C-alpha positions as CSV (number, residue, x, y, z in Angstrom):
1,M,0.0,0.0,0.0
2,P,1.5,3.4,-1.0
3,I,1.5,6.4,1.2
4,N,-1.3,8.9,0.4
5,I,-1.0,12.6,0.2
6,K,-3.9,15.0,0.4
7,R,-4.6,18.7,0.6
8,A,-5.8,19.9,3.9
9,Y,-8.9,21.3,2.1
10,D,-9.8,17.9,0.6
11,E,-12.6,16.0,2.3
12,Y,-11.7,13.8,5.3
13,D,-12.1,10.0,4.8
14,K,-11.7,7.4,7.5
15,A,-9.7,5.3,5.0
16,D,-7.0,7.9,5.2
17,G,-5.4,6.1,8.1
18,M,-3.1,8.1,10.2
19,R,-3.3,11.8,9.1
20,I,-0.2,13.9,9.5
21,L,0.1,17.6,8.7
22,V,3.6,18.1,7.1
23,D,3.5,21.9,6.8
24,R,5.2,24.5,9.1
25,M,2.1,26.7,9.0
26,W,-1.5,25.8,9.8
27,P,-3.7,25.8,6.7
28,R,-5.9,28.9,6.5
29,G,-9.6,28.5,7.2
30,I,-9.3,25.0,8.6
31,S,-10.3,24.2,12.2
32,K,-8.6,21.5,14.2
33,A,-11.9,19.5,14.1
34,E,-12.2,19.8,10.3
35,A,-8.5,18.7,9.8
36,H,-9.0,15.4,11.6
37,L,-5.2,15.2,12.2
38,D,-3.4,12.6,14.3
39,E,-0.1,14.5,14.2
40,W,1.4,17.8,13.1
41,E,5.0,17.3,12.1
42,K,6.0,20.8,11.1
43,E,9.8,20.3,11.4
44,V,9.8,18.0,8.4
45,A,8.7,20.8,6.1
46,P,11.2,22.6,4.0
47,S,12.9,25.6,5.5
48,E,11.3,29.0,4.9
49,E,14.3,30.0,2.7
50,L,14.0,26.9,0.5
51,R,10.2,27.2,0.3
52,K,10.4,30.8,-0.8
53,W,13.1,30.0,-3.4
54,F,11.1,27.2,-4.9
55,D,7.8,29.0,-4.9
56,H,6.1,26.0,-6.6
57,D,7.9,26.7,-9.9
58,P,7.8,23.5,-12.0
59,E,11.1,24.4,-13.6
60,K,12.8,24.4,-10.1
61,Y,11.1,21.2,-8.9
62,K,14.0,18.8,-9.7
63,S,16.5,21.1,-7.9
64,F,14.0,21.7,-5.1
65,K,13.8,17.9,-4.5
66,E,17.6,17.6,-4.3
67,K,18.0,20.6,-2.0
68,Y,15.1,19.5,0.2
69,K,16.5,15.9,0.6
70,Q,19.9,17.4,1.4
71,E,18.3,19.8,3.9
72,M,16.7,16.8,5.7
73,K,20.1,15.1,5.9
74,D,21.8,18.2,7.2
75,N,19.2,19.6,9.6
76,K,18.9,17.7,12.9
77,L,15.3,18.7,13.6
78,Q,14.2,17.8,10.0
79,K,16.1,14.5,10.2
80,E,14.4,13.6,13.5
81,S,11.0,14.6,12.1
82,L,11.6,12.4,9.0
83,N,12.6,9.5,11.2
84,K,9.2,9.9,13.1
85,L,7.4,9.7,9.8
86,K,9.4,6.6,8.8
87,K,8.5,5.0,12.2
88,W,4.8,5.8,11.8
89,T,4.9,4.5,8.3
90,K,6.1,1.1,9.5
91,Q,3.8,1.0,12.5
92,H,0.8,1.7,10.4
93,E,1.9,-0.5,7.5
94,K,1.9,2.6,5.2
95,N,-1.7,3.4,6.0
96,I,-0.9,7.1,6.5
97,T,-1.9,10.2,4.6
98,L,0.5,13.2,4.5
99,I,-1.6,16.4,4.7
100,Y,-0.4,19.7,3.1
101,G,-1.8,23.1,2.4
102,A,-0.2,24.1,-0.9
103,K,-2.5,24.8,-3.9
104,D,-0.1,23.1,-6.3
105,E,-0.9,19.3,-6.2
106,K,1.8,18.3,-8.6
107,Y,4.9,20.2,-7.4
108,N,5.1,20.3,-3.6
109,H,7.1,18.9,-0.7
110,A,4.6,16.3,0.3
111,K,5.2,14.5,-2.9
112,V,8.9,14.4,-2.1
113,L,8.2,13.0,1.4
114,K,5.8,10.4,-0.1
115,E,8.6,9.3,-2.5
116,I,11.0,8.9,0.4
117,L,8.5,7.0,2.6
118,D,7.3,4.7,-0.3
119,H,10.9,3.6,-0.9
120,Q,12.0,2.7,2.6
């Protein structure tokens, strides 16, 4: 079973399994009750500097992925946070959904995290 990703604004489904918000900022206009989150792992998100540089530009996506993966290796808090995601992925037999707030569903950091977790 592959890891799922879903926008915070998408409808909640019990089949989502463990729901983890992977953004540094809380999604606008969503209450905690509406979010149906099990965890909020904000430290795994890209740094503000990297996020602003990327700005969801499709032409920068390949470089963003590389920089983001390197950032997670180099930053202690991000590495610890990623390790938590890996642990939960195993505990829940990949029945988890990574929740993110970005409008862009194709070029975002949750897709990078999914790729990492799917291949562990």
